[in-house]
N, C-alpha and C positions, 0 to 999 in steps of 0.2 A: 022404818022398822024392817028388820030382816028375820027370817026364820033361821034358827040355829042350824038345822039340817042343810039348808041352802048354803049357808056360809061355809060349813064343813065340806060340802060337796064341791065347792069352788076353790078350796084351799089345798095346800100341800098335805093336809090331814087325810085327804082322799088318796087311797093307795094308787089309783090309776094316774092321778096327776103327779104324785111323788115318783112313780116309775118313769113317767114321761120326762120329768125334770132330770132324773138321773141319766136317762138315755141322751138327752140334749147335752148335759155336762160331759158325758163320756165322748160324744161325737166331737165336742170342742177340744177336749184333751187329745183325741186321736188326730185331729187336724193340726194341733200344735206339734205333736210328735212327728208327723209327716214332714212338717216344715223344718224341724230340727234334725230330720233323718234318724229319729230314735225308733226303737222297736218296742212292741208290747209283749208282755208275758202275763198269762192268766194262770193263777195258782189256786189251789184249794188246800186249806189247812184243816185237819180234823183231829180229834182227840184219840189217844190210844184206846184200845178196847175196854180197859178198866172203867171208862166213863160211860159205857153204853150198857143199859140194862138188858136190851134185847140184841140178838144177832141180826145184822142187816140182811144177811143172805136168807135165813129161814124164819126170822121173827121169833125164834125160841129164846128162852131166858139165857143170858150170857153168864157162863160160869166164872168169867174173869171180872165181872162187875164188882166194884168195891163199895158201892153205895154213894158215889159222888153225885152231887146235885148239878143241874145245868149251870148254876152260878159258879160252882167250883170248876166246871169244864171251861166256862168263859174266862175265868182267872188263869187257867192253864194256858189257853190260847193267847191271852194277853202277854203272859210271861214268855212264851215261845216267840211271839212277834217282837218283844223287846230285845231278845237275844239276837234275832235276825237283824233288827235295826242297828244294834250295837256293832255287829260284825260288818254290816254294810258301811257304817260310818268309819270304822277302823281302816277299811280298804278304799275309802273315798269313792264309794259307789252311791250316786244320788239317783233316787227313783221318785216318781210322782204318779198318782193314780187314785184308785178307789178300792174300798173294801166294804163288803156287805156281809152280814151275819144271817145265817138261816138255821133253823132247827132240823135235826135228823128226825126220822120217824119216831124216835124215843125221846125227843125233846133236847137231846144233847146238841149244842151248837157246833156249827162248822163255819169257816170263813172262806169266802171267795174274794180274790183280789185281781184287779187288772192294773198292772203297773207298766210304766214306760221308762225307758232308760237308753243311754247310748248303746249301740249295737255291740261294741267291744266289751261291755259289762255283762251281757246276757249270760254267758257261760258261768261266770263266777256267781252271779245272782242265783242261778239255778242250784249251784252247788251249796251255797249258804242256806238257801231255803230248805233244801233236802236234808242237809246236815242237822239243822235245828228242828225242822218239822218232824223228823223221824227218829230223833235221838232216843227218846224214852222207850219207844216200842220197836227199836231196830232189830232186836233178837227175834221177836215175834214175826217181823216182816222179813227176817233173814237178810238184813242189811248190815253185815259185819263191817263194812267200810265206814259206817257212821260212828264208830267207837270214839270215845274221847282219847286224848293222848295217853292219859294215865291207864285207861283200860287196855289200849293197844299194847302198851309196854308190858303190862301184867300178863296179857295173853301170850306175847312173844316169849317172855321169861318162862311161862308155864310150858309152852311148846318146846323150848330149848331144854328144860329139865326132863320132859317126857322123852325127848330124843336121846338125851344122855343116859336115861335109865334103861333104854332098850339096848 
């Protein structure tokens, strides 16, 4: 006979054991990456401000919050990651690694990822993650280089017409 709390304490249901198992797996992947002469990249994906009820900086109510739930925020991140994965696949960039999900102070999830890849793919991996990870809130972040092709063309046409009007 066993006590349920003893079984849980000795299993991966125990957060300390789960964390230790993750660290062992990461160390194994890092060893494999070193053998293959691959590099590691650590990324964080978070949702646009419209998903956050409170401002992270001051803890005040966020005027841009649209009422989204943490589940909707998780769906958003899942969609962003699907776009990243599709772009990586189109460019034949293979990655391997880990992703964990954590809540912000307001319950909105964000993702951390540690991924390994051939060194020559690092730069393009970063570009693809930035492009898709910042696409929705690029104006708020003042990242105009993250425009879609359609938006860039429209902006160029607008700027051309403005210049002609002058």
